[in-house]
All heavy atoms as TSV, in Angstrom:
chain	resi	resn	atom	element	x	y	z
A	1	MET	N	N	0.924	-1.134	-0.010
A	1	MET	CA	C	0.016	-0.055	-0.018
A	1	MET	C	C	0.966	1.198	-0.009
A	1	MET	O	O	1.774	1.306	0.771
A	1	MET	CB	C	-0.867	-0.044	1.263
A	1	MET	CG	C	-1.748	1.099	1.340
A	1	MET	SD	S	-2.793	1.196	2.854
A	1	MET	CE	C	-2.929	-0.445	3.399
A	2	THR	N	N	0.608	2.146	-0.887
A	2	THR	CA	C	1.551	3.316	-1.012
A	2	THR	C	C	0.668	4.509	-0.434
A	2	THR	O	O	-0.484	4.625	-0.617
A	2	THR	CB	C	1.796	3.717	-2.517
A	2	THR	OG1	O	0.634	3.836	-3.166
A	2	THR	CG2	C	2.694	2.614	-3.062
A	3	SER	N	N	1.276	5.418	0.355
A	3	SER	CA	C	0.576	6.550	0.876
A	3	SER	C	C	1.140	7.847	0.277
A	3	SER	O	O	2.344	7.884	0.025
A	3	SER	CB	C	0.713	6.521	2.439
A	3	SER	OG	O	2.196	6.748	2.732
A	4	ARG	N	N	0.285	8.664	-0.095
A	4	ARG	CA	C	0.657	9.916	-0.735
A	4	ARG	C	C	1.128	10.879	0.379
A	4	ARG	O	O	0.474	11.068	1.416
A	4	ARG	CB	C	-0.525	10.535	-1.434
A	4	ARG	CG	C	-0.110	11.599	-2.395
A	4	ARG	CD	C	-1.321	12.066	-3.079
A	4	ARG	NE	N	-1.546	13.339	-2.386
A	4	ARG	CZ	C	-2.532	14.202	-2.770
A	4	ARG	NH1	N	-3.378	13.929	-3.654
A	4	ARG	NH2	N	-2.714	15.345	-1.954
A	5	LYS	N	N	2.200	11.505	0.188
A	5	LYS	CA	C	2.828	12.508	1.199
A	5	LYS	C	C	1.922	13.719	1.156
A	5	LYS	O	O	1.697	14.260	0.029
A	5	LYS	CB	C	4.217	12.798	0.906
A	5	LYS	CG	C	5.129	11.655	1.348
A	5	LYS	CD	C	6.582	12.184	1.283
A	5	LYS	CE	C	7.436	11.105	1.840
A	5	LYS	NZ	N	8.749	11.640	2.155
A	6	GLN	N	N	1.504	14.082	2.372
A	6	GLN	CA	C	0.675	15.365	2.443
A	6	GLN	C	C	1.633	16.587	2.607
A	6	GLN	O	O	2.765	16.458	3.129
A	6	GLN	CB	C	-0.055	15.143	3.698
A	6	GLN	CG	C	-1.282	14.169	3.658
A	6	GLN	CD	C	-2.290	14.510	2.682
A	6	GLN	OE1	O	-2.672	15.683	2.510
A	6	GLN	NE2	N	-2.627	13.545	1.836
A	7	PRO	N	N	1.206	17.663	2.188
A	7	PRO	CA	C	2.100	18.934	2.352
A	7	PRO	C	C	2.138	19.126	3.934
A	7	PRO	O	O	1.248	18.834	4.673
A	7	PRO	CB	C	1.298	19.957	1.774
A	7	PRO	CG	C	0.129	19.392	1.037
A	7	PRO	CD	C	-0.030	18.018	1.390
A	8	TRP	N	N	3.187	19.912	4.243
A	8	TRP	CA	C	3.396	20.160	5.723
A	8	TRP	C	C	2.295	21.009	6.319
A	8	TRP	O	O	1.734	21.818	5.649
A	8	TRP	CB	C	4.725	20.819	5.909
A	8	TRP	CG	C	5.893	19.942	5.810
A	8	TRP	CD1	C	5.962	18.733	5.333
A	8	TRP	CD2	C	7.177	20.186	6.376
A	8	TRP	NE1	N	7.204	18.230	5.471
A	8	TRP	CE2	C	7.991	19.111	6.140
A	8	TRP	CE3	C	7.697	21.319	7.067
A	8	TRP	CZ2	C	9.313	19.007	6.615
A	8	TRP	CZ3	C	9.003	21.205	7.471
A	8	TRP	CH2	C	9.835	20.112	7.194
A	9	THR	N	N	2.101	20.861	7.625
A	9	THR	CA	C	1.101	21.668	8.240
A	9	THR	C	C	1.754	22.891	8.885
A	9	THR	O	O	2.952	22.960	8.965
A	9	THR	CB	C	0.405	20.810	9.370
A	9	THR	OG1	O	1.340	20.537	10.393
A	9	THR	CG2	C	-0.290	19.560	8.930
A	10	GLN	N	N	0.981	23.810	9.373
A	10	GLN	CA	C	1.361	25.003	9.954
A	10	GLN	C	C	2.247	24.689	11.260
A	10	GLN	O	O	3.347	25.310	11.375
A	10	GLN	CB	C	0.213	25.924	10.303
A	10	GLN	CG	C	-0.538	26.462	9.199
A	10	GLN	CD	C	-1.763	27.323	9.653
A	10	GLN	OE1	O	-2.148	27.260	10.801
A	10	GLN	NE2	N	-2.328	27.980	8.717
A	11	HIS	N	N	1.840	23.740	11.857
A	11	HIS	CA	C	2.619	23.453	13.199
A	11	HIS	C	C	3.968	22.783	12.856
A	11	HIS	O	O	5.024	23.045	13.504
A	11	HIS	CB	C	1.795	22.495	14.069
A	11	HIS	CG	C	0.643	23.015	14.610
A	11	HIS	ND1	N	0.672	24.000	15.681
A	11	HIS	CD2	C	-0.696	22.808	14.283
A	11	HIS	CE1	C	-0.624	24.350	15.882
A	11	HIS	NE2	N	-1.432	23.744	15.055
A	12	GLN	N	N	4.130	22.047	11.758
A	12	GLN	CA	C	5.295	21.518	11.348
A	12	GLN	C	C	6.304	22.702	10.960
A	12	GLN	O	O	7.526	22.640	11.173
A	12	GLN	CB	C	5.103	20.513	10.207
A	12	GLN	CG	C	4.572	19.272	10.589
A	12	GLN	CD	C	4.204	18.392	9.496
A	12	GLN	OE1	O	3.503	18.753	8.527
A	12	GLN	NE2	N	4.717	17.030	9.550
A	13	TRP	N	N	5.744	23.589	10.146
A	13	TRP	CA	C	6.608	24.756	9.764
A	13	TRP	C	C	6.997	25.580	10.904
A	13	TRP	O	O	8.148	25.975	10.880
A	13	TRP	CB	C	5.739	25.631	8.635
A	13	TRP	CG	C	5.787	25.120	7.333
A	13	TRP	CD1	C	4.766	24.429	6.633
A	13	TRP	CD2	C	6.827	25.132	6.445
A	13	TRP	NE1	N	5.193	24.125	5.374
A	13	TRP	CE2	C	6.465	24.465	5.152
A	13	TRP	CE3	C	8.186	25.613	6.503
A	13	TRP	CZ2	C	7.293	24.335	4.159
A	13	TRP	CZ3	C	9.045	25.481	5.467
A	13	TRP	CH2	C	8.633	24.827	4.308
A	14	ILE	N	N	6.117	25.768	11.916
A	14	ILE	CA	C	6.506	26.573	13.024
A	14	ILE	C	C	7.682	25.975	13.784
A	14	ILE	O	O	8.622	26.563	14.242
A	14	ILE	CB	C	5.286	26.775	13.962
A	14	ILE	CG1	C	4.226	27.821	13.374
A	14	ILE	CG2	C	5.688	27.339	15.318
A	14	ILE	CD1	C	3.052	27.898	14.025
A	15	ARG	N	N	7.592	24.629	13.905
A	15	ARG	CA	C	8.639	23.880	14.770
A	15	ARG	C	C	9.929	24.074	13.835
A	15	ARG	O	O	11.096	24.158	14.498
A	15	ARG	CB	C	8.240	22.521	14.956
A	15	ARG	CG	C	7.193	22.324	16.055
A	15	ARG	CD	C	7.073	21.020	16.545
A	15	ARG	NE	N	6.414	20.041	15.568
A	15	ARG	CZ	C	5.117	19.783	15.476
A	15	ARG	NH1	N	4.329	20.513	16.262
A	15	ARG	NH2	N	4.596	19.028	14.636
A	16	LEU	N	N	9.851	23.842	12.522
A	16	LEU	CA	C	11.108	23.874	11.661
A	16	LEU	C	C	11.705	25.278	11.798
A	16	LEU	O	O	12.876	25.462	12.002
A	16	LEU	CB	C	10.678	23.561	10.157
A	16	LEU	CG	C	11.831	23.813	9.319
A	16	LEU	CD1	C	12.864	22.639	9.418
A	16	LEU	CD2	C	11.330	23.849	7.831
A	17	ILE	N	N	10.915	26.333	11.653
A	17	ILE	CA	C	11.486	27.692	11.595
A	17	ILE	C	C	11.941	28.051	13.041
A	17	ILE	O	O	13.085	28.649	13.114
A	17	ILE	CB	C	10.426	28.687	11.150
A	17	ILE	CG1	C	10.031	28.447	9.703
A	17	ILE	CG2	C	10.900	30.065	11.333
A	17	ILE	CD1	C	11.154	28.444	8.699
A	18	ALA	N	N	11.192	27.792	14.069
A	18	ALA	CA	C	11.704	28.176	15.408
A	18	ALA	C	C	13.044	27.312	15.775
A	18	ALA	O	O	13.984	27.861	16.294
A	18	ALA	CB	C	10.608	27.749	16.513
A	19	GLY	N	N	12.986	26.062	15.464
A	19	GLY	CA	C	14.260	25.301	15.825
A	19	GLY	C	C	15.402	25.724	14.953
A	19	GLY	O	O	16.484	25.921	15.494
A	20	SER	N	N	15.196	26.115	13.715
A	20	SER	CA	C	16.304	26.590	12.903
A	20	SER	C	C	16.875	27.888	13.415
A	20	SER	O	O	18.009	28.204	13.463
A	20	SER	CB	C	15.854	26.778	11.488
A	20	SER	OG	O	15.468	25.444	10.878
A	21	LEU	N	N	15.925	28.860	13.790
A	21	LEU	CA	C	16.248	30.193	14.312
A	21	LEU	C	C	17.044	30.109	15.619
A	21	LEU	O	O	18.106	30.731	15.876
A	21	LEU	CB	C	15.099	31.031	14.544
A	21	LEU	CG	C	14.416	31.702	13.332
A	21	LEU	CD1	C	13.122	32.497	13.708
A	21	LEU	CD2	C	15.431	32.669	12.715
A	22	VAL	N	N	16.652	29.091	16.456
A	22	VAL	CA	C	17.440	28.890	17.664
A	22	VAL	C	C	18.825	28.347	17.433
A	22	VAL	O	O	19.857	28.832	17.972
A	22	VAL	CB	C	16.611	27.908	18.625
A	22	VAL	CG1	C	17.431	27.385	19.799
A	22	VAL	CG2	C	15.396	28.553	19.218
A	23	LEU	N	N	18.918	27.318	16.532
A	23	LEU	CA	C	20.227	26.728	16.207
A	23	LEU	C	C	21.180	27.845	15.545
A	23	LEU	O	O	22.407	27.883	15.807
A	23	LEU	CB	C	20.125	25.487	15.468
A	23	LEU	CG	C	19.517	24.323	16.178
A	23	LEU	CD1	C	19.329	23.116	15.196
A	23	LEU	CD2	C	20.444	23.948	17.356
A	24	VAL	N	N	20.644	28.603	14.677
A	24	VAL	CA	C	21.412	29.513	13.861
A	24	VAL	C	C	21.938	30.624	14.864
A	24	VAL	O	O	23.062	30.995	14.850
A	24	VAL	CB	C	20.792	30.113	12.619
A	24	VAL	CG1	C	21.425	31.345	12.059
A	24	VAL	CG2	C	20.480	29.014	11.605
A	25	SER	N	N	20.905	31.166	15.621
A	25	SER	CA	C	21.384	32.236	16.597
A	25	SER	C	C	22.284	31.775	17.755
A	25	SER	O	O	23.197	32.476	18.091
A	25	SER	CB	C	20.111	32.898	17.202
A	25	SER	OG	O	19.429	31.953	18.024
A	26	LEU	N	N	22.149	30.515	18.138
A	26	LEU	CA	C	23.193	30.076	19.013
A	26	LEU	C	C	24.503	29.898	18.407
A	26	LEU	O	O	25.587	30.171	19.024
A	26	LEU	CB	C	22.704	28.571	19.573
A	26	LEU	CG	C	21.664	28.685	20.662
A	26	LEU	CD1	C	21.161	27.195	21.013
A	26	LEU	CD2	C	22.079	29.312	22.026
A	27	SER	N	N	24.598	29.462	17.197
A	27	SER	CA	C	25.868	29.333	16.473
A	27	SER	C	C	26.510	30.697	16.269
A	27	SER	O	O	27.713	30.948	16.423
A	27	SER	CB	C	25.664	28.617	15.058
A	27	SER	OG	O	25.234	27.345	15.278
A	28	LEU	N	N	25.635	31.689	15.868
A	28	LEU	CA	C	26.158	33.001	15.713
A	28	LEU	C	C	26.631	33.728	16.910
A	28	LEU	O	O	27.446	34.741	16.954
A	28	LEU	CB	C	25.167	33.854	14.929
A	28	LEU	CG	C	24.925	33.465	13.463
A	28	LEU	CD1	C	23.639	34.344	12.946
A	28	LEU	CD2	C	26.077	33.717	12.666
A	29	SER	N	N	26.071	33.203	18.086
A	29	SER	CA	C	26.356	33.939	19.269
A	29	SER	C	C	27.789	33.612	19.705
A	29	SER	O	O	28.448	34.287	20.586
A	29	SER	CB	C	25.436	33.374	20.414
A	29	SER	OG	O	25.629	32.074	20.825
A	30	LEU	N	N	28.344	32.582	19.084
A	30	LEU	CA	C	29.774	32.214	19.420
A	30	LEU	C	C	30.692	33.432	18.866
A	30	LEU	O	O	31.776	33.552	19.453
A	30	LEU	CB	C	30.193	30.948	18.722
A	30	LEU	CG	C	29.481	29.667	19.236
A	30	LEU	CD1	C	29.844	28.498	18.475
A	30	LEU	CD2	C	29.814	29.508	20.788
A	31	SER	N	N	30.256	34.102	17.808
A	31	SER	CA	C	31.059	35.264	17.338
A	31	SER	C	C	30.578	36.581	17.902
A	31	SER	O	O	31.395	37.354	18.076
A	31	SER	CB	C	30.898	35.321	15.726
A	31	SER	OG	O	29.519	35.658	15.457
A	32	HIS	N	N	29.292	36.633	18.364
A	32	HIS	CA	C	28.827	37.868	19.011
A	32	HIS	C	C	27.662	37.510	19.945
A	32	HIS	O	O	26.665	37.015	19.456
A	32	HIS	CB	C	28.550	38.958	18.066
A	32	HIS	CG	C	28.442	40.278	18.626
A	32	HIS	ND1	N	27.338	40.730	19.395
A	32	HIS	CD2	C	29.212	41.320	18.661
A	32	HIS	CE1	C	27.560	41.958	19.847
A	32	HIS	NE2	N	28.794	42.412	19.201
A	33	PRO	N	N	27.785	37.796	21.284
A	33	PRO	CA	C	26.762	37.335	22.244
A	33	PRO	C	C	25.408	37.951	22.003
A	33	PRO	O	O	24.299	37.470	22.444
A	33	PRO	CB	C	27.332	37.771	23.598
A	33	PRO	CG	C	28.681	38.102	23.344
A	33	PRO	CD	C	28.946	38.392	21.872
A	34	SER	N	N	25.281	39.023	21.251
A	34	SER	CA	C	24.022	39.683	21.051
A	34	SER	C	C	22.981	38.862	20.231
A	34	SER	O	O	21.783	39.079	20.256
A	34	SER	CB	C	24.140	41.021	20.290
A	34	SER	OG	O	24.807	41.969	21.031
A	35	TRP	N	N	23.536	37.868	19.532
A	35	TRP	CA	C	22.624	36.933	18.823
A	35	TRP	C	C	21.778	36.164	19.707
A	35	TRP	O	O	20.780	35.538	19.310
A	35	TRP	CB	C	23.499	36.029	17.873
A	35	TRP	CG	C	23.902	36.617	16.695
A	35	TRP	CD1	C	25.143	37.153	16.335
A	35	TRP	CD2	C	23.122	37.023	15.529
A	35	TRP	NE1	N	25.260	37.813	15.198
A	35	TRP	CE2	C	23.987	37.632	14.597
A	35	TRP	CE3	C	21.818	36.769	15.123
A	35	TRP	CZ2	C	23.527	38.070	13.458
A	35	TRP	CZ3	C	21.356	37.218	13.951
A	35	TRP	CH2	C	22.186	37.815	13.004
A	36	LEU	N	N	22.120	35.980	21.044
A	36	LEU	CA	C	21.245	35.297	21.939
A	36	LEU	C	C	19.912	36.002	22.078
A	36	LEU	O	O	18.971	35.295	22.593
A	36	LEU	CB	C	21.949	35.134	23.329
A	36	LEU	CG	C	23.179	34.269	23.283
A	36	LEU	CD1	C	23.951	34.221	24.576
A	36	LEU	CD2	C	22.730	32.850	22.938
A	37	TRP	N	N	19.785	37.211	21.787
A	37	TRP	CA	C	18.489	37.907	21.800
A	37	TRP	C	C	17.462	37.265	20.813
A	37	TRP	O	O	16.302	37.242	21.149
A	37	TRP	CB	C	18.648	39.402	21.528
A	37	TRP	CG	C	19.311	40.135	22.698
A	37	TRP	CD1	C	20.437	40.665	22.817
A	37	TRP	CD2	C	18.564	40.397	24.025
A	37	TRP	NE1	N	20.692	41.228	23.991
A	37	TRP	CE2	C	19.525	41.124	24.718
A	37	TRP	CE3	C	17.407	40.167	24.527
A	37	TRP	CZ2	C	19.339	41.541	26.000
A	37	TRP	CZ3	C	17.062	40.586	25.853
A	37	TRP	CH2	C	18.078	41.192	26.555
A	38	VAL	N	N	17.976	36.800	19.718
A	38	VAL	CA	C	17.029	36.062	18.780
A	38	VAL	C	C	16.608	34.816	19.372
A	38	VAL	O	O	15.356	34.456	19.356
A	38	VAL	CB	C	17.810	35.836	17.408
A	38	VAL	CG1	C	16.865	34.919	16.492
A	38	VAL	CG2	C	18.171	37.026	16.802
A	39	THR	N	N	17.417	34.058	20.118
A	39	THR	CA	C	17.018	32.877	20.794
A	39	THR	C	C	16.074	33.166	21.867
A	39	THR	O	O	15.026	32.416	21.974
A	39	THR	CB	C	18.217	32.194	21.447
A	39	THR	OG1	O	19.247	31.993	20.366
A	39	THR	CG2	C	17.924	30.868	22.047
A	40	ALA	N	N	16.279	34.262	22.574
A	40	ALA	CA	C	15.264	34.589	23.656
A	40	ALA	C	C	13.909	35.042	23.029
A	40	ALA	O	O	12.863	34.728	23.607
A	40	ALA	CB	C	15.828	35.858	24.390
A	41	PHE	N	N	13.977	35.806	21.983
A	41	PHE	CA	C	12.648	36.166	21.306
A	41	PHE	C	C	11.850	34.921	20.816
A	41	PHE	O	O	10.710	34.836	21.066
A	41	PHE	CB	C	13.107	37.096	20.129
A	41	PHE	CG	C	11.769	37.428	19.288
A	41	PHE	CD1	C	10.924	38.316	19.782
A	41	PHE	CD2	C	11.572	36.754	18.095
A	41	PHE	CE1	C	9.764	38.644	19.004
A	41	PHE	CE2	C	10.538	37.123	17.374
A	41	PHE	CZ	C	9.564	38.023	17.788
A	42	VAL	N	N	12.572	33.939	20.271
A	42	VAL	CA	C	11.909	32.750	19.731
A	42	VAL	C	C	11.386	32.085	20.942
A	42	VAL	O	O	10.094	31.550	20.950
A	42	VAL	CB	C	12.819	31.774	18.943
A	42	VAL	CG1	C	12.196	30.507	18.637
A	42	VAL	CG2	C	13.219	32.486	17.684
A	43	GLY	N	N	12.092	31.838	22.075
A	43	GLY	CA	C	11.589	31.163	23.132
A	43	GLY	C	C	10.416	31.907	23.815
A	43	GLY	O	O	9.413	31.183	24.223
A	44	LEU	N	N	10.474	33.203	23.952
A	44	LEU	CA	C	9.351	33.927	24.424
A	44	LEU	C	C	8.110	33.788	23.586
A	44	LEU	O	O	6.937	33.806	24.050
A	44	LEU	CB	C	9.667	35.390	24.728
A	44	LEU	CG	C	10.632	35.585	25.868
A	44	LEU	CD1	C	11.118	37.161	25.900
A	44	LEU	CD2	C	9.910	35.322	27.178
A	45	ASN	N	N	8.256	33.769	22.272
A	45	ASN	CA	C	7.125	33.665	21.417
A	45	ASN	C	C	6.484	32.297	21.517
A	45	ASN	O	O	5.297	32.192	21.523
A	45	ASN	CB	C	7.589	33.913	20.008
A	45	ASN	CG	C	6.465	34.104	18.988
A	45	ASN	OD1	O	5.347	34.030	19.325
A	45	ASN	ND2	N	6.783	34.333	17.756
A	46	LEU	N	N	7.286	31.315	21.612
A	46	LEU	CA	C	6.788	29.974	21.855
A	46	LEU	C	C	6.040	29.842	23.110
A	46	LEU	O	O	4.906	29.161	23.302
A	46	LEU	CB	C	7.878	28.894	21.691
A	46	LEU	CG	C	8.404	28.717	20.406
A	46	LEU	CD1	C	9.692	27.788	20.431
A	46	LEU	CD2	C	7.508	28.060	19.356
A	47	LEU	N	N	6.626	30.403	24.209
A	47	LEU	CA	C	5.922	30.419	25.451
A	47	LEU	C	C	4.609	31.181	25.415
A	47	LEU	O	O	3.611	30.634	25.882
A	47	LEU	CB	C	6.919	31.068	26.495
A	47	LEU	CG	C	6.451	30.958	27.934
A	47	LEU	CD1	C	6.383	29.553	28.424
A	47	LEU	CD2	C	7.351	31.802	28.864
A	48	GLN	N	N	4.508	32.357	24.858
A	48	GLN	CA	C	3.286	33.092	24.837
A	48	GLN	C	C	2.267	32.353	24.006
A	48	GLN	O	O	0.992	32.323	24.332
A	48	GLN	CB	C	3.506	34.525	24.420
A	48	GLN	CG	C	3.702	34.806	22.942
A	48	GLN	CD	C	2.502	34.779	22.103
A	48	GLN	OE1	O	1.374	34.987	22.462
A	48	GLN	NE2	N	2.771	34.591	20.792
A	49	SER	N	N	2.662	31.686	22.901
A	49	SER	CA	C	1.746	30.952	22.065
A	49	SER	C	C	1.223	29.748	22.697
A	49	SER	O	O	0.038	29.406	22.412
A	49	SER	CB	C	2.390	30.580	20.656
A	49	SER	OG	O	3.309	29.591	20.883
A	50	ALA	N	N	1.902	29.203	23.750
A	50	ALA	CA	C	1.430	28.067	24.474
A	50	ALA	C	C	0.200	28.487	25.399
A	50	ALA	O	O	-0.907	27.768	25.557
A	50	ALA	CB	C	2.562	27.438	25.343
A	51	PHE	N	N	0.344	29.772	25.895
A	51	PHE	CA	C	-0.709	30.197	26.758
A	51	PHE	C	C	-1.963	30.865	25.938
A	51	PHE	O	O	-3.083	30.750	26.426
A	51	PHE	CB	C	-0.154	31.245	27.798
A	51	PHE	CG	C	0.675	30.545	28.836
A	51	PHE	CD1	C	2.100	30.723	28.782
A	51	PHE	CD2	C	0.102	29.782	29.880
A	51	PHE	CE1	C	2.815	30.064	29.765
A	51	PHE	CE2	C	0.808	29.208	30.839
A	51	PHE	CZ	C	2.267	29.282	30.748
A	52	THR	N	N	-1.635	31.549	24.953
A	52	THR	CA	C	-2.695	32.179	24.154
A	52	THR	C	C	-3.304	31.481	22.985
A	52	THR	O	O	-4.258	31.921	22.386
A	52	THR	CB	C	-2.210	33.587	23.617
A	52	THR	OG1	O	-1.137	33.358	22.731
A	52	THR	CG2	C	-1.642	34.437	24.778
A	53	ASN	N	N	-2.490	30.432	22.529
A	53	ASN	CA	C	-2.865	29.726	21.364
A	53	ASN	C	C	-2.888	30.496	20.192
A	53	ASN	O	O	-3.731	30.311	19.296
A	53	ASN	CB	C	-4.398	28.873	21.526
A	53	ASN	CG	C	-4.368	27.817	20.643
A	53	ASN	OD1	O	-3.445	27.099	20.326
A	53	ASN	ND2	N	-5.629	27.462	20.318
A	54	TRP	N	N	-2.000	31.426	19.996
A	54	TRP	CA	C	-1.875	32.320	18.871
A	54	TRP	C	C	-0.346	32.626	18.643
A	54	TRP	O	O	0.401	32.855	19.515
A	54	TRP	CB	C	-2.646	33.692	19.122
A	54	TRP	CG	C	-2.535	34.600	18.025
A	54	TRP	CD1	C	-3.303	34.507	16.842
A	54	TRP	CD2	C	-1.616	35.675	17.689
A	54	TRP	NE1	N	-2.900	35.547	15.928
A	54	TRP	CE2	C	-1.829	36.237	16.573
A	54	TRP	CE3	C	-0.580	36.217	18.562
A	54	TRP	CZ2	C	-1.131	37.302	15.999
A	54	TRP	CZ3	C	0.181	37.232	18.038
A	54	TRP	CH2	C	-0.104	37.802	16.713
A	55	CYS	N	N	0.000	32.447	17.353
A	55	CYS	CA	C	1.337	32.752	16.946
A	55	CYS	C	C	1.290	33.629	15.754
A	55	CYS	O	O	0.579	33.270	14.777
A	55	CYS	CB	C	2.081	31.344	16.643
A	55	CYS	SG	S	3.641	31.595	16.078
A	56	PRO	N	N	2.150	34.767	15.779
A	56	PRO	CA	C	2.114	35.599	14.668
A	56	PRO	C	C	2.464	34.924	13.239
A	56	PRO	O	O	2.009	35.265	12.273
A	56	PRO	CB	C	3.157	36.654	14.987
A	56	PRO	CG	C	3.357	36.534	16.458
A	56	PRO	CD	C	2.987	35.123	16.904
A	57	PHE	N	N	3.359	33.894	13.365
A	57	PHE	CA	C	3.780	33.251	12.101
A	57	PHE	C	C	2.686	32.478	11.475
A	57	PHE	O	O	2.637	32.305	10.207
A	57	PHE	CB	C	4.995	32.302	12.438
A	57	PHE	CG	C	5.668	31.780	11.243
A	57	PHE	CD1	C	6.293	32.635	10.398
A	57	PHE	CD2	C	5.854	30.430	11.093
A	57	PHE	CE1	C	6.859	32.201	9.185
A	57	PHE	CE2	C	6.561	29.856	10.005
A	57	PHE	CZ	C	6.989	30.843	9.093
A	58	ILE	N	N	1.632	32.067	12.267
A	58	ILE	CA	C	0.469	31.361	11.712
A	58	ILE	C	C	-0.280	32.281	10.795
A	58	ILE	O	O	-0.810	31.784	9.691
A	58	ILE	CB	C	-0.452	30.859	12.799
A	58	ILE	CG1	C	0.274	29.539	13.410
A	58	ILE	CG2	C	-1.843	30.369	12.280
A	58	ILE	CD1	C	-0.567	28.865	14.502
A	59	VAL	N	N	-0.369	33.549	11.027
A	59	VAL	CA	C	-0.958	34.478	10.159
A	59	VAL	C	C	-0.377	34.454	8.796
A	59	VAL	O	O	-1.003	34.375	7.778
A	59	VAL	CB	C	-0.961	35.926	10.772
A	59	VAL	CG1	C	-1.616	36.990	9.807
A	59	VAL	CG2	C	-1.711	35.887	12.072
A	60	LEU	N	N	0.924	34.518	8.770
A	60	LEU	CA	C	1.700	34.491	7.459
A	60	LEU	C	C	1.457	33.200	6.817
A	60	LEU	O	O	1.290	33.114	5.581
A	60	LEU	CB	C	3.247	34.714	7.761
A	60	LEU	CG	C	4.163	34.670	6.618
A	60	LEU	CD1	C	3.814	35.801	5.606
A	60	LEU	CD2	C	5.515	34.785	6.961
A	61	LEU	N	N	1.594	32.119	7.507
A	61	LEU	CA	C	1.388	30.769	6.958
A	61	LEU	C	C	-0.055	30.560	6.349
A	61	LEU	O	O	-0.155	29.980	5.192
A	61	LEU	CB	C	1.739	29.655	7.919
A	61	LEU	CG	C	3.241	29.456	8.368
A	61	LEU	CD1	C	3.316	28.496	9.549
A	61	LEU	CD2	C	4.121	28.992	7.227
A	62	THR	N	N	-0.951	31.109	6.980
A	62	THR	CA	C	-2.392	31.054	6.583
A	62	THR	C	C	-2.505	31.845	5.213
A	62	THR	O	O	-3.089	31.367	4.288
A	62	THR	CB	C	-3.335	31.603	7.499
A	62	THR	OG1	O	-3.231	30.781	8.786
A	62	THR	CG2	C	-4.729	31.555	7.049
A	63	LYS	N	N	-1.880	32.985	5.127
A	63	LYS	CA	C	-1.951	33.856	3.959
A	63	LYS	C	C	-1.235	33.131	2.810
A	63	LYS	O	O	-1.460	33.362	1.659
A	63	LYS	CB	C	-1.336	35.150	4.077
A	63	LYS	CG	C	-2.185	36.046	5.004
A	63	LYS	CD	C	-1.671	37.442	5.215
A	63	LYS	CE	C	-2.562	38.222	6.056
A	63	LYS	NZ	N	-2.095	39.677	6.218
A	64	MET	N	N	-0.192	32.318	3.134
A	64	MET	CA	C	0.588	31.591	2.140
A	64	MET	C	C	-0.106	30.279	1.686
A	64	MET	O	O	0.328	29.586	0.721
A	64	MET	CB	C	1.987	31.146	2.720
A	64	MET	CG	C	2.832	32.408	2.866
A	64	MET	SD	S	4.368	31.988	3.653
A	64	MET	CE	C	5.130	30.782	2.619
A	65	GLY	N	N	-1.251	29.898	2.329
A	65	GLY	CA	C	-2.017	28.868	1.956
A	65	GLY	C	C	-1.624	27.500	2.558
A	65	GLY	O	O	-2.046	26.349	2.186
A	66	VAL	N	N	-0.779	27.483	3.648
A	66	VAL	CA	C	-0.354	26.313	4.338
A	66	VAL	C	C	-1.540	25.791	5.155
A	66	VAL	O	O	-2.229	26.542	5.814
A	66	VAL	CB	C	0.884	26.597	5.252
A	66	VAL	CG1	C	1.278	25.391	6.077
A	66	VAL	CG2	C	2.022	27.147	4.356
A	67	ARG	N	N	-1.707	24.468	5.025
A	67	ARG	CA	C	-2.884	23.771	5.714
A	67	ARG	C	C	-2.667	23.818	7.273
A	67	ARG	O	O	-1.504	23.673	7.662
A	67	ARG	CB	C	-3.214	22.510	5.143
A	67	ARG	CG	C	-2.192	21.450	5.570
A	67	ARG	CD	C	-2.575	20.085	4.817
A	67	ARG	NE	N	-1.523	19.145	5.114
A	67	ARG	CZ	C	-1.615	18.132	5.991
A	67	ARG	NH1	N	-2.771	18.033	6.704
A	67	ARG	NH2	N	-0.638	17.239	6.163
A	68	GLU	N	N	-3.793	23.893	7.882
A	68	GLU	CA	C	-3.820	23.816	9.348
A	68	GLU	C	C	-3.494	22.435	9.809
A	68	GLU	O	O	-3.697	21.508	9.114
A	68	GLU	CB	C	-5.170	24.390	9.980
A	68	GLU	CG	C	-5.410	25.801	9.659
A	68	GLU	CD	C	-6.736	26.270	10.351
A	68	GLU	OE1	O	-7.112	25.609	11.307
A	68	GLU	OE2	O	-7.289	27.266	9.896
A	69	GLY	N	N	-3.237	22.426	11.094
A	69	GLY	CA	C	-3.047	21.081	11.632
A	69	GLY	C	C	-1.991	20.772	12.560
A	69	GLY	O	O	-1.063	21.471	12.989
């Protein structure tokens, strides 16, 4: 039985982008510590979205036609 791959959901994109931003900013912080502010911003955004169930990036993903889920 073959299964057709579904396009990524909004939640998958959010985890990909947030994780990538954290890893990139942590790497860049080795050259300049100010990059840690990006890591803090991503962490705070994830924290507030856990309590409010709203993430600004979802607005963009919705406009781009990414499916919910």
